[in-house]
KOLZANU-398260 format. One record per atom (N, C-alpha, C, CB): residue number from 1; residue in one letter; atom name; x, y, z. Coordinates in Angstrom, 1 decimal. Glycine has a CB too. Example, Ala and Ser with C-alpha at 12.3 -4.5 7.8 and 13.67 -1.06 7.14 Angstrom:
2
<1,"A","N",<13.2,-5.7,7.8>> <1,"A","CA",<12.3,-4.5,7.8>> <1,"A","C",<13.2,-3.3,7.8>> <1,"A","CB",<11.3,-4.5,9.0>> <2,"S","N",<12.8,-2.2,7.1>> <2,"S","CA",<13.7,-1.1,7.1>> <2,"S","C",<12.9,0.0,7.9>> <2,"S","CB",<14.1,-0.6,5.7>> 
***
This chain:
140
<1,"M","N",<-11.7,-0.8,-2.8>> <1,"M","CA",<-11.4,-1.8,-1.8>> <1,"M","C",<-10.4,-1.2,-0.8>> <1,"M","CB",<-10.8,-3.1,-2.4>> <2,"I","N",<-10.8,-1.2,0.5>> <2,"I","CA",<-9.9,-0.7,1.6>> <2,"I","C",<-9.8,-1.8,2.6>> <2,"I","CB",<-10.5,0.6,2.2>> <3,"D","N",<-8.6,-2.2,2.9>> <3,"D","CA",<-8.3,-3.2,3.9>> <3,"D","C",<-7.5,-2.7,5.0>> <3,"D","CB",<-7.6,-4.4,3.2>> <4,"L","N",<-7.8,-3.1,6.2>> <4,"L","CA",<-7.0,-2.8,7.4>> <4,"L","C",<-6.5,-4.1,7.8>> <4,"L","CB",<-7.8,-2.0,8.5>> <5,"L","N",<-5.1,-4.2,7.9>> <5,"L","CA",<-4.6,-5.5,8.3>> <5,"L","C",<-3.2,-5.4,8.9>> <5,"L","CB",<-4.5,-6.4,7.0>> <6,"E","N",<-2.7,-6.5,9.5>> <6,"E","CA",<-1.4,-6.5,10.1>> <6,"E","C",<-0.4,-6.5,9.0>> <6,"E","CB",<-1.2,-7.8,10.9>> <7,"A","N",<0.6,-5.6,9.2>> <7,"A","CA",<1.7,-5.5,8.2>> <7,"A","C",<2.5,-6.8,8.2>> <7,"A","CB",<2.5,-4.3,8.4>> <8,"R","N",<3.0,-7.1,7.0>> <8,"R","CA",<4.0,-8.2,6.9>> <8,"R","C",<5.3,-7.7,6.2>> <8,"R","CB",<3.4,-9.4,6.0>> <9,"M","N",<6.3,-8.5,6.2>> <9,"M","CA",<7.6,-8.0,5.7>> <9,"M","C",<7.5,-7.6,4.2>> <9,"M","CB",<8.7,-9.1,5.9>> <10,"E","N",<6.6,-8.2,3.5>> <10,"E","CA",<6.4,-7.8,2.1>> <10,"E","C",<6.0,-6.3,2.0>> <10,"E","CB",<5.4,-8.7,1.4>> <11,"H","N",<5.5,-5.7,3.1>> <11,"H","CA",<5.0,-4.3,3.1>> <11,"H","C",<6.1,-3.4,3.5>> <11,"H","CB",<3.8,-4.2,4.0>> <12,"F","N",<7.3,-3.9,4.0>> <12,"F","CA",<8.3,-3.1,4.6>> <12,"F","C",<8.8,-2.0,3.7>> <12,"F","CB",<9.5,-4.0,5.0>> <13,"D","N",<9.1,-2.3,2.5>> <13,"D","CA",<9.7,-1.2,1.6>> <13,"D","C",<8.7,-0.1,1.4>> <13,"D","CB",<10.1,-1.8,0.3>> <14,"E","N",<7.4,-0.4,1.2>> <14,"E","CA",<6.4,0.6,1.0>> <14,"E","C",<6.2,1.4,2.3>> <14,"E","CB",<5.1,0.0,0.5>> <15,"I","N",<6.2,0.8,3.4>> <15,"I","CA",<6.0,1.5,4.7>> <15,"I","C",<7.2,2.4,4.9>> <15,"I","CB",<5.9,0.5,5.9>> <16,"C","N",<8.4,2.0,4.6>> <16,"C","CA",<9.6,2.8,4.8>> <16,"C","C",<9.6,4.0,3.8>> <16,"C","CB",<10.9,2.0,4.5>> <17,"A","N",<9.1,3.8,2.6>> <17,"A","CA",<9.0,4.9,1.6>> <17,"A","C",<8.0,5.9,2.1>> <17,"A","CB",<8.5,4.3,0.3>> <18,"I","N",<6.9,5.5,2.7>> <18,"I","CA",<5.9,6.5,3.2>> <18,"I","C",<6.5,7.3,4.4>> <18,"I","CB",<4.6,5.8,3.7>> <19,"D","N",<7.2,6.5,5.3>> <19,"D","CA",<7.8,7.2,6.4>> <19,"D","C",<8.9,8.2,5.9>> <19,"D","CB",<8.5,6.1,7.3>> <20,"Q","N",<9.7,7.8,5.0>> <20,"Q","CA",<10.7,8.7,4.4>> <20,"Q","C",<10.0,10.0,3.8>> <20,"Q","CB",<11.5,8.0,3.4>> <21,"E","N",<8.9,9.8,3.1>> <21,"E","CA",<8.2,10.9,2.5>> <21,"E","C",<7.8,11.9,3.6>> <21,"E","CB",<7.0,10.4,1.7>> <22,"V","N",<7.4,11.4,4.7>> <22,"V","CA",<6.9,12.2,5.8>> <22,"V","C",<8.0,12.9,6.6>> <22,"V","CB",<6.0,11.4,6.7>> <23,"I","N",<9.0,12.1,7.0>> <23,"I","CA",<10.0,12.7,7.9>> <23,"I","C",<11.3,13.1,7.2>> <23,"I","CB",<10.4,11.7,9.0>> <24,"G","N",<11.5,12.7,5.9>> <24,"G","CA",<12.6,13.1,5.1>> <24,"G","C",<13.8,12.2,5.1>> <24,"G","CB",<13.0,14.4,5.6>> <25,"D","N",<13.8,11.1,5.8>> <25,"D","CA",<14.9,10.2,5.8>> <25,"D","C",<14.4,8.8,6.2>> <25,"D","CB",<16.0,10.6,6.8>> <26,"F","N",<15.4,7.8,6.2>> <26,"F","CA",<15.1,6.4,6.5>> <26,"F","C",<15.5,6.1,7.9>> <26,"F","CB",<15.7,5.5,5.5>> <27,"S","N",<15.6,7.0,8.8>> <27,"S","CA",<16.2,6.8,10.2>> <27,"S","C",<15.4,5.8,11.0>> <27,"S","CB",<16.3,8.1,10.9>> <28,"R","N",<14.1,5.6,10.7>> <28,"R","CA",<13.3,4.7,11.5>> <28,"R","C",<13.1,3.3,10.9>> <28,"R","CB",<11.9,5.3,11.8>> <29,"S","N",<13.9,3.0,9.9>> <29,"S","CA",<13.7,1.7,9.2>> <29,"S","C",<13.9,0.5,10.1>> <29,"S","CB",<14.6,1.6,8.0>> <30,"K","N",<14.9,0.5,11.0>> <30,"K","CA",<15.1,-0.6,11.9>> <30,"K","C",<13.9,-0.7,12.9>> <30,"K","CB",<16.4,-0.4,12.8>> <31,"Y","N",<13.4,0.4,13.4>> <31,"Y","CA",<12.2,0.5,14.3>> <31,"Y","C",<11.0,-0.1,13.6>> <31,"Y","CB",<11.9,1.9,14.7>> <32,"L","N",<10.8,0.3,12.3>> <32,"L","CA",<9.7,-0.2,11.5>> <32,"L","C",<9.8,-1.7,11.3>> <32,"L","CB",<9.6,0.5,10.2>> <33,"R","N",<11.0,-2.2,10.9>> <33,"R","CA",<11.2,-3.6,10.7>> <33,"R","C",<10.9,-4.4,12.0>> <33,"R","CB",<12.7,-3.9,10.3>> <34,"T","N",<11.3,-3.9,13.1>> <34,"T","CA",<11.1,-4.6,14.4>> <34,"T","C",<9.6,-4.6,14.7>> <34,"T","CB",<11.8,-3.9,15.5>> <35,"A","N",<8.9,-3.5,14.5>> <35,"A","CA",<7.4,-3.5,14.7>> <35,"A","C",<6.7,-4.5,13.8>> <35,"A","CB",<6.9,-2.1,14.5>> <36,"I","N",<7.1,-4.6,12.6>> <36,"I","CA",<6.5,-5.5,11.6>> <36,"I","C",<6.7,-7.0,12.1>> <36,"I","CB",<7.0,-5.3,10.2>> <37,"N","N",<8.0,-7.2,12.4>> <37,"N","CA",<8.4,-8.6,12.8>> <37,"N","C",<7.7,-9.0,14.1>> <37,"N","CB",<9.9,-8.7,13.0>> <38,"E","N",<7.4,-8.0,15.0>> <38,"E","CA",<6.7,-8.3,16.3>> <38,"E","C",<5.2,-8.2,16.2>> <38,"E","CB",<7.2,-7.4,17.3>> <39,"K","N",<4.7,-8.0,14.9>> <39,"K","CA",<3.3,-7.9,14.7>> <39,"K","C",<2.6,-6.8,15.4>> <39,"K","CB",<2.6,-9.3,15.1>> <40,"R","N",<3.3,-5.6,15.4>> <40,"R","CA",<2.8,-4.4,16.1>> <40,"R","C",<2.6,-3.3,15.1>> <40,"R","CB",<3.8,-4.0,17.2>> <41,"C","N",<2.4,-3.6,13.9>> <41,"C","CA",<2.2,-2.6,12.8>> <41,"C","C",<0.9,-3.0,12.0>> <41,"C","CB",<3.4,-2.5,11.9>> <42,"I","N",<0.0,-2.0,11.9>> <42,"I","CA",<-1.2,-2.2,11.1>> <42,"I","C",<-1.1,-1.2,9.9>> <42,"I","CB",<-2.5,-1.9,12.0>> <43,"I","N",<-1.6,-1.7,8.8>> <43,"I","CA",<-1.6,-0.8,7.6>> <43,"I","C",<-3.1,-0.7,7.1>> <43,"I","CB",<-0.7,-1.4,6.5>> <44,"Q","N",<-3.3,0.4,6.4>> <44,"Q","CA",<-4.5,0.6,5.5>> <44,"Q","C",<-4.0,0.5,4.1>> <44,"Q","CB",<-5.3,1.9,5.8>> <45,"Q","N",<-4.6,-0.4,3.4>> <45,"Q","CA",<-4.2,-0.7,2.0>> <45,"Q","C",<-5.4,-0.5,1.1>> <45,"Q","CB",<-3.6,-2.1,1.9>> <46,"T","N",<-5.2,0.1,-0.1>> <46,"T","CA",<-6.2,0.2,-1.1>> <46,"T","C",<-5.6,-0.4,-2.4>> <46,"T","CB",<-6.6,1.7,-1.3>> <47,"E","N",<-6.4,-0.4,-3.4>> <47,"E","CA",<-5.9,-0.9,-4.7>> <47,"E","C",<-4.7,-0.1,-5.2>> <47,"E","CB",<-7.0,-0.8,-5.8>> <48,"K","N",<-4.5,1.2,-4.7>> <48,"K","CA",<-3.3,2.0,-5.0>> <48,"K","C",<-2.1,1.7,-4.2>> <48,"K","CB",<-3.7,3.5,-4.9>> <49,"G","N",<-2.3,0.9,-3.1>> <49,"G","CA",<-1.2,0.6,-2.2>> <49,"G","C",<-1.5,1.0,-0.8>> <49,"G","CB",<0.1,1.3,-2.7>> <50,"I","N",<-0.4,1.1,0.0>> <50,"I","CA",<-0.6,1.4,1.4>> <50,"I","C",<-0.8,2.9,1.6>> <50,"I","CB",<0.7,1.0,2.3>> <51,"T","N",<-1.8,3.3,2.3>> <51,"T","CA",<-2.2,4.7,2.5>> <51,"T","C",<-1.7,5.2,3.9>> <51,"T","CB",<-3.7,4.9,2.4>> <52,"G","N",<-1.5,4.3,4.8>> <52,"G","CA",<-1.0,4.7,6.1>> <52,"G","C",<-0.7,3.5,7.0>> <52,"G","CB",<-2.0,5.6,6.8>> <53,"F","N",<-0.1,3.8,8.1>> <53,"F","CA",<0.2,2.7,9.1>> <53,"F","C",<0.2,3.2,10.5>> <53,"F","CB",<1.6,2.1,8.7>> <54,"L","N",<0.1,2.3,11.4>> <54,"L","CA",<0.0,2.6,12.8>> <54,"L","C",<0.9,1.5,13.5>> <54,"L","CB",<-1.5,2.5,13.4>> <55,"I","N",<1.7,2.0,14.5>> <55,"I","CA",<2.5,1.1,15.3>> <55,"I","C",<2.1,1.3,16.8>> <55,"I","CB",<4.1,1.5,15.1>> <56,"F","N",<2.1,0.1,17.5>> <56,"F","CA",<1.6,0.1,18.8>> <56,"F","C",<2.5,-0.7,19.7>> <56,"F","CB",<0.2,-0.4,18.9>> <57,"T","N",<2.4,-0.6,21.0>> <57,"T","CA",<3.0,-1.5,22.0>> <57,"T","C",<1.9,-1.8,23.0>> <57,"T","CB",<4.2,-0.8,22.7>> <58,"N","N",<2.2,-2.9,23.8>> <58,"N","CA",<1.2,-3.3,24.8>> <58,"N","C",<1.8,-3.2,26.2>> <58,"N","CB",<0.7,-4.7,24.5>> <59,"D","N",<2.8,-2.4,26.3>> <59,"D","CA",<3.6,-2.4,27.6>> <59,"D","C",<3.7,-1.0,28.2>> <59,"D","CB",<4.9,-3.0,27.4>> <60,"F","N",<2.8,-0.1,28.0>> <60,"F","CA",<2.8,1.2,28.6>> <60,"F","C",<2.1,1.2,29.9>> <60,"F","CB",<2.2,2.3,27.6>> <61,"F","N",<2.8,1.0,31.0>> <61,"F","CA",<2.2,0.9,32.3>> <61,"F","C",<1.1,-0.1,32.3>> <61,"F","CB",<1.8,2.2,32.8>> <62,"E","N",<1.3,-1.3,31.6>> <62,"E","CA",<0.3,-2.3,31.5>> <62,"E","C",<-0.9,-1.9,30.7>> <62,"E","CB",<-0.1,-2.8,32.9>> <63,"N","N",<-0.7,-1.0,29.8>> <63,"N","CA",<-1.8,-0.5,28.9>> <63,"N","C",<-1.3,-0.5,27.4>> <63,"N","CB",<-2.3,0.9,29.3>> <64,"C","N",<-2.2,-0.4,26.5>> <64,"C","CA",<-1.8,-0.3,25.1>> <64,"C","C",<-1.4,1.1,24.8>> <64,"C","CB",<-3.0,-0.7,24.2>> <65,"F","N",<-0.4,1.3,23.9>> <65,"F","CA",<0.0,2.6,23.5>> <65,"F","C",<0.3,2.7,22.0>> <65,"F","CB",<1.3,3.0,24.3>> <66,"I","N",<-0.3,3.6,21.4>> <66,"I","CA",<-0.1,3.9,19.9>> <66,"I","C",<1.1,4.8,19.8>> <66,"I","CB",<-1.4,4.5,19.2>> <67,"S","N",<2.2,4.3,19.3>> <67,"S","CA",<3.4,5.1,19.3>> <67,"S","C",<3.6,5.9,18.0>> <67,"S","CB",<4.6,4.2,19.5>> <68,"L","N",<2.9,5.5,16.9>> <68,"L","CA",<3.1,6.2,15.7>> <68,"L","C",<1.9,6.0,14.7>> <68,"L","CB",<4.4,5.7,15.0>> <69,"V","N",<1.5,7.1,14.2>> <69,"V","CA",<0.4,7.0,13.1>> <69,"V","C",<1.0,7.9,12.0>> <69,"V","CB",<-1.0,7.5,13.6>> <70,"I","N",<1.2,7.2,10.8>> <70,"I","CA",<1.7,7.9,9.7>> <70,"I","C",<0.8,7.7,8.5>> <70,"I","CB",<3.2,7.4,9.3>> <71,"V","N",<0.4,8.8,7.8>> <71,"V","CA",<-0.5,8.8,6.6>> <71,"V","C",<0.3,9.4,5.5>> <71,"V","CB",<-1.8,9.5,6.9>> <72,"K","N",<0.3,8.7,4.4>> <72,"K","CA",<0.9,9.2,3.1>> <72,"K","C",<0.3,10.6,2.8>> <72,"K","CB",<0.6,8.2,1.9>> <73,"P","N",<1.2,11.5,2.6>> <73,"P","CA",<0.7,12.9,2.4>> <73,"P","C",<-0.4,13.1,1.4>> <73,"P","CB",<1.9,13.8,2.0>> <74,"S","N",<-0.3,12.3,0.3>> <74,"S","CA",<-1.4,12.4,-0.7>> <74,"S","C",<-2.7,11.9,-0.3>> <74,"S","CB",<-1.0,11.7,-2.0>> <75,"E","N",<-2.7,11.1,0.9>> <75,"E","CA",<-4.0,10.5,1.4>> <75,"E","C",<-4.5,11.1,2.6>> <75,"E","CB",<-3.7,9.0,1.6>> <76,"R","N",<-3.9,12.3,3.0>> <76,"R","CA",<-4.4,12.9,4.2>> <76,"R","C",<-5.7,13.6,4.1>> <76,"R","CB",<-3.3,14.0,4.7>> <77,"R","N",<-6.4,13.7,5.2>> <77,"R","CA",<-7.8,14.3,5.2>> <77,"R","C",<-8.8,13.4,4.5>> <77,"R","CB",<-7.7,15.7,4.6>> <78,"K","N",<-8.5,12.1,4.5>> <78,"K","CA",<-9.5,11.2,3.9>> <78,"K","C",<-9.9,10.1,4.9>> <78,"K","CB",<-8.8,10.5,2.7>> <79,"G","N",<-9.6,10.3,6.2>> <79,"G","CA",<-10.1,9.4,7.2>> <79,"G","C",<-9.1,8.2,7.5>> <79,"G","CB",<-11.4,8.9,6.9>> <80,"V","N",<-7.9,8.2,6.9>> <80,"V","CA",<-7.0,7.1,7.1>> <80,"V","C",<-6.6,6.9,8.5>> <80,"V","CB",<-5.8,7.3,6.2>> <81,"A","N",<-6.1,8.0,9.2>> <81,"A","CA",<-5.7,7.9,10.6>> <81,"A","C",<-6.8,7.5,11.5>> <81,"A","CB",<-5.1,9.3,11.0>> <82,"T","N",<-8.0,8.1,11.3>> <82,"T","CA",<-9.2,7.7,12.1>> <82,"T","C",<-9.5,6.2,11.9>> <82,"T","CB",<-10.4,8.6,11.7>> <83,"A","N",<-9.4,5.7,10.7>> <83,"A","CA",<-9.7,4.3,10.4>> <83,"A","C",<-8.7,3.4,11.1>> <83,"A","CB",<-9.8,4.0,8.9>> <84,"L","N",<-7.4,3.8,11.0>> <84,"L","CA",<-6.4,3.0,11.7>> <84,"L","C",<-6.6,3.0,13.2>> <84,"L","CB",<-5.0,3.6,11.4>> <85,"L","N",<-6.9,4.1,13.8>> <85,"L","CA",<-7.2,4.2,15.2>> <85,"L","C",<-8.3,3.3,15.6>> <85,"L","CB",<-7.4,5.7,15.7>> <86,"A","N",<-9.4,3.4,14.9>> <86,"A","CA",<-10.6,2.7,15.2>> <86,"A","C",<-10.4,1.2,15.1>> <86,"A","CB",<-11.8,3.0,14.2>> <87,"F","N",<-9.6,0.8,14.1>> <87,"F","CA",<-9.3,-0.7,13.9>> <87,"F","C",<-8.4,-1.1,15.1>> <87,"F","CB",<-8.5,-0.9,12.6>> <88,"Y","N",<-7.4,-0.3,15.5>> <88,"Y","CA",<-6.6,-0.8,16.6>> <88,"Y","C",<-7.4,-0.8,17.9>> <88,"Y","CB",<-5.4,0.2,16.8>> <89,"I","N",<-8.2,0.2,18.2>> <89,"I","CA",<-9.0,0.3,19.4>> <89,"I","C",<-9.8,-1.0,19.6>> <89,"I","CB",<-9.9,1.5,19.4>> <90,"E","N",<-10.4,-1.5,18.5>> <90,"E","CA",<-11.2,-2.7,18.5>> <90,"E","C",<-10.4,-3.9,18.9>> <90,"E","CB",<-11.9,-3.0,17.2>> <91,"M","N",<-9.1,-4.0,18.5>> <91,"M","CA",<-8.3,-5.1,18.8>> <91,"M","C",<-7.5,-5.0,20.1>> <91,"M","CB",<-7.4,-5.4,17.6>> <92,"A","N",<-7.4,-3.8,20.6>> <92,"A","CA",<-6.6,-3.6,21.8>> <92,"A","C",<-7.1,-4.4,23.0>> <92,"A","CB",<-6.6,-2.1,22.2>> <93,"N","N",<-6.2,-4.9,23.8>> <93,"N","CA",<-6.6,-5.8,24.8>> <93,"N","C",<-6.6,-5.2,26.2>> <93,"N","CB",<-5.7,-7.1,24.8>> <94,"T","N",<-6.6,-3.9,26.3>> <94,"T","CA",<-6.7,-3.2,27.6>> <94,"T","C",<-7.8,-2.2,27.6>> <94,"T","CB",<-5.3,-2.5,28.0>> <95,"P","N",<-8.4,-1.9,28.7>> <95,"P","CA",<-9.5,-0.9,28.7>> <95,"P","C",<-9.1,0.5,28.4>> <95,"P","CB",<-10.2,-1.0,30.0>> <96,"K","N",<-7.8,0.8,28.5>> <96,"K","CA",<-7.3,2.1,28.2>> <96,"K","C",<-6.3,2.0,27.1>> <96,"K","CB",<-6.8,2.8,29.5>> <97,"I","N",<-6.4,2.9,26.1>> <97,"I","CA",<-5.4,3.0,25.0>> <97,"I","C",<-4.8,4.4,25.1>> <97,"I","CB",<-6.0,2.7,23.6>> <98,"F","N",<-3.5,4.5,25.2>> <98,"F","CA",<-2.8,5.8,25.3>> <98,"F","C",<-2.1,6.1,23.9>> <98,"F","CB",<-1.8,5.8,26.4>> <99,"S","N",<-1.9,7.4,23.7>> <99,"S","CA",<-1.1,7.8,22.6>> <99,"S","C",<-0.6,9.2,22.9>> <99,"S","CB",<-1.9,7.8,21.2>> <100,"S","N",<0.1,9.8,22.0>> <100,"S","CA",<0.6,11.2,22.3>> <100,"S","C",<1.0,11.9,20.9>> <100,"S","CB",<1.8,11.2,23.2>> <101,"T","N",<1.1,13.2,21.0>> <101,"T","CA",<1.6,14.0,19.9>> <101,"T","C",<2.1,15.3,20.4>> <101,"T","CB",<0.4,14.2,18.8>> <102,"N","N",<3.0,15.9,19.6>> <102,"N","CA",<3.5,17.2,20.0>> <102,"N","C",<2.4,18.2,20.1>> <102,"N","CB",<4.6,17.6,19.0>> <103,"Q","N",<2.6,19.2,21.0>> <103,"Q","CA",<1.6,20.2,21.1>> <103,"Q","C",<1.4,21.0,19.8>> <103,"Q","CB",<2.1,21.3,22.2>> <104,"S","N",<2.4,21.1,19.0>> <104,"S","CA",<2.3,21.8,17.7>> <104,"S","C",<1.6,21.0,16.6>> <104,"S","CB",<3.7,22.1,17.2>> <105,"N","N",<1.3,19.8,16.8>> <105,"N","CA",<0.7,18.9,15.8>> <105,"N","C",<-0.8,19.0,15.8>> <105,"N","CB",<1.2,17.4,15.9>> <106,"T","N",<-1.3,20.2,15.4>> <106,"T","CA",<-2.8,20.4,15.5>> <106,"T","C",<-3.6,19.4,14.7>> <106,"T","CB",<-3.1,21.8,15.0>> <107,"S","N",<-3.1,18.9,13.6>> <107,"S","CA",<-3.8,17.9,12.8>> <107,"S","C",<-4.1,16.7,13.6>> <107,"S","CB",<-3.1,17.6,11.5>> <108,"M","N",<-3.0,16.2,14.3>> <108,"M","CA",<-3.2,15.0,15.1>> <108,"M","C",<-4.1,15.2,16.3>> <108,"M","CB",<-1.8,14.4,15.5>> <109,"H","N",<-4.1,16.4,16.9>> <109,"H","CA",<-5.0,16.7,18.0>> <109,"H","C",<-6.4,16.5,17.5>> <109,"H","CB",<-4.8,18.1,18.5>> <110,"K","N",<-6.7,17.0,16.3>> <110,"K","CA",<-8.1,16.8,15.8>> <110,"K","C",<-8.5,15.4,15.5>> <110,"K","CB",<-8.2,17.6,14.5>> <111,"V","N",<-7.5,14.6,15.0>> <111,"V","CA",<-7.7,13.2,14.8>> <111,"V","C",<-8.1,12.5,16.1>> <111,"V","CB",<-6.5,12.5,14.1>> <112,"F","N",<-7.3,12.7,17.1>> <112,"F","CA",<-7.5,12.1,18.4>> <112,"F","C",<-8.9,12.5,19.0>> <112,"F","CB",<-6.4,12.5,19.5>> <113,"E","N",<-9.3,13.8,18.9>> <113,"E","CA",<-10.6,14.2,19.4>> <113,"E","C",<-11.7,13.5,18.6>> <113,"E","CB",<-10.7,15.7,19.3>> <114,"T","N",<-11.5,13.5,17.3>> <114,"T","CA",<-12.5,12.8,16.4>> <114,"T","C",<-12.7,11.3,16.8>> <114,"T","CB",<-12.2,12.9,15.0>> <115,"A","N",<-11.6,10.7,17.2>> <115,"A","CA",<-11.6,9.3,17.6>> <115,"A","C",<-12.0,9.0,19.0>> <115,"A","CB",<-10.2,8.7,17.3>> <116,"G","N",<-12.4,10.1,19.7>> <116,"G","CA",<-12.9,9.9,21.1>> <116,"G","C",<-11.8,9.9,22.2>> <116,"G","CB",<-13.7,8.7,21.2>> <117,"F","N",<-10.6,10.3,21.8>> <117,"F","CA",<-9.5,10.3,22.8>> <117,"F","C",<-9.7,11.6,23.6>> <117,"F","CB",<-8.1,10.2,22.2>> <118,"I","N",<-9.2,11.6,24.9>> <118,"I","CA",<-9.2,12.8,25.7>> <118,"I","C",<-7.8,13.1,26.2>> <118,"I","CB",<-10.2,12.7,26.9>> <119,"K","N",<-7.5,14.4,26.4>> <119,"K","CA",<-6.2,14.7,26.9>> <119,"K","C",<-6.0,14.2,28.3>> <119,"K","CB",<-6.0,16.3,26.9>> <120,"S","N",<-4.8,13.7,28.6>> <120,"S","CA",<-4.5,13.0,29.8>> <120,"S","C",<-3.3,13.6,30.5>> <120,"S","CB",<-4.4,11.6,29.6>> <121,"G","N",<-2.6,14.5,29.9>> <121,"G","CA",<-1.4,15.0,30.5>> <121,"G","C",<-0.4,15.5,29.5>> <121,"G","CB",<-0.8,14.0,31.5>> <122,"F","N",<0.8,15.7,29.9>> <122,"F","CA",<1.9,16.2,29.0>> <122,"F","C",<3.2,15.8,29.5>> <122,"F","CB",<1.8,17.7,28.7>> <123,"I","N",<4.2,15.8,28.7>> <123,"I","CA",<5.6,15.5,29.0>> <123,"I","C",<6.5,16.6,28.4>> <123,"I","CB",<6.1,14.1,28.5>> <124,"E","N",<7.2,17.3,29.2>> <124,"E","CA",<8.2,18.3,28.8>> <124,"E","C",<9.5,17.7,28.4>> <124,"E","CB",<8.4,19.4,29.9>> <125,"N","N",<10.3,18.4,27.6>> <125,"N","CA",<11.7,18.1,27.4>> <125,"N","C",<12.0,16.9,26.4>> <125,"N","CB",<12.4,17.8,28.6>> <126,"L","N",<11.0,16.4,25.7>> <126,"L","CA",<11.2,15.4,24.7>> <126,"L","C",<11.7,16.2,23.4>> <126,"L","CB",<10.0,14.5,24.3>> <127,"D","N",<10.9,17.1,23.0>> <127,"D","CA",<11.3,18.0,21.9>> <127,"D","C",<11.3,19.4,22.4>> <127,"D","CB",<10.3,17.9,20.6>> <128,"E","N",<12.5,20.0,22.4>> <128,"E","CA",<12.7,21.3,23.0>> <128,"E","C",<11.6,22.3,22.6>> <128,"E","CB",<14.0,21.9,22.6>> <129,"G","N",<10.9,22.9,23.6>> <129,"G","CA",<9.9,23.9,23.3>> <129,"G","C",<8.6,23.4,22.7>> <129,"G","CB",<10.4,24.9,22.5>> <130,"D","N",<8.4,22.1,22.6>> <130,"D","CA",<7.2,21.5,22.0>> <130,"D","C",<6.7,20.3,22.8>> <130,"D","CB",<7.4,21.1,20.5>> <131,"P","N",<6.0,20.5,23.9>> <131,"P","CA",<5.6,19.4,24.8>> <131,"P","C",<4.8,18.3,24.1>> <131,"P","CB",<4.8,20.0,26.0>> <132,"E","N",<5.0,17.1,24.6>> <132,"E","CA",<4.2,16.0,24.1>> <132,"E","C",<2.9,15.9,24.9>> <132,"E","CB",<5.1,14.6,24.3>> <133,"I","N",<1.8,15.9,24.2>> <133,"I","CA",<0.5,15.9,24.9>> <133,"I","C",<0.0,14.4,24.9>> <133,"I","CB",<-0.5,16.8,24.1>> <134,"I","N",<-0.3,13.9,26.0>> <134,"I","CA",<-0.7,12.5,26.2>> <134,"I","C",<-2.3,12.4,26.0>> <134,"I","CB",<-0.3,11.9,27.5>> <135,"Y","N",<-2.7,11.4,25.3>> <135,"Y","CA",<-4.2,11.2,25.1>> <135,"Y","C",<-4.5,9.8,25.6>> <135,"Y","CB",<-4.6,11.4,23.6>> <136,"V","N",<-5.7,9.6,26.0>> <136,"V","CA",<-6.2,8.3,26.4>> <136,"V","C",<-7.6,8.1,25.8>> <136,"V","CB",<-6.3,8.2,28.0>> <137,"K","N",<-7.8,6.8,25.4>> <137,"K","CA",<-9.2,6.4,24.9>> <137,"K","C",<-9.6,5.3,25.9>> <137,"K","CB",<-9.1,5.9,23.4>> <138,"L","N",<-10.8,5.6,26.5>> <138,"L","CA",<-11.4,4.6,27.4>> <138,"L","C",<-12.3,3.7,26.6>> <138,"L","CB",<-12.1,5.3,28.6>> <139,"K","N",<-12.0,2.4,26.5>> <139,"K","CA",<-12.9,1.5,25.8>> <139,"K","C",<-14.2,1.3,26.5>> <139,"K","CB",<-12.2,0.1,25.5>> <140,"N","N",<-15.3,1.2,25.8>> <140,"N","CA",<-16.6,1.0,26.4>> <140,"N","C",<-16.8,-0.5,26.8>> <140,"N","CB",<-17.7,1.5,25.5>> 
***
């Protein structure tokens, strides 16, 4: 059983644990709590628990923006990120969906390309020496 659904506060601790496993600390817990409370967080859940989550906004130059996709390390390369992206693309209410990743994040570049996103530009100076690559998905 695999479910894609809106995160609720009952999922908060598990989402924070996954985030901590990936980034090494709990520094984004306030950000994650806000996203859940504002109904901007989607999870993929199996009988084993949450395998990944996606956070989005709807105010990127009047377009949707996926700001974070995190997959539990033990669940990577199993289609979790692609499933989260596909689910969000279906529910997004603008014809363009944007997202980004660091130039060095080759795994996420492959996920975006698999999901039909195309490169749309870059931003320097967010992370020193590692430009942020912007992607866009045009809804059909």
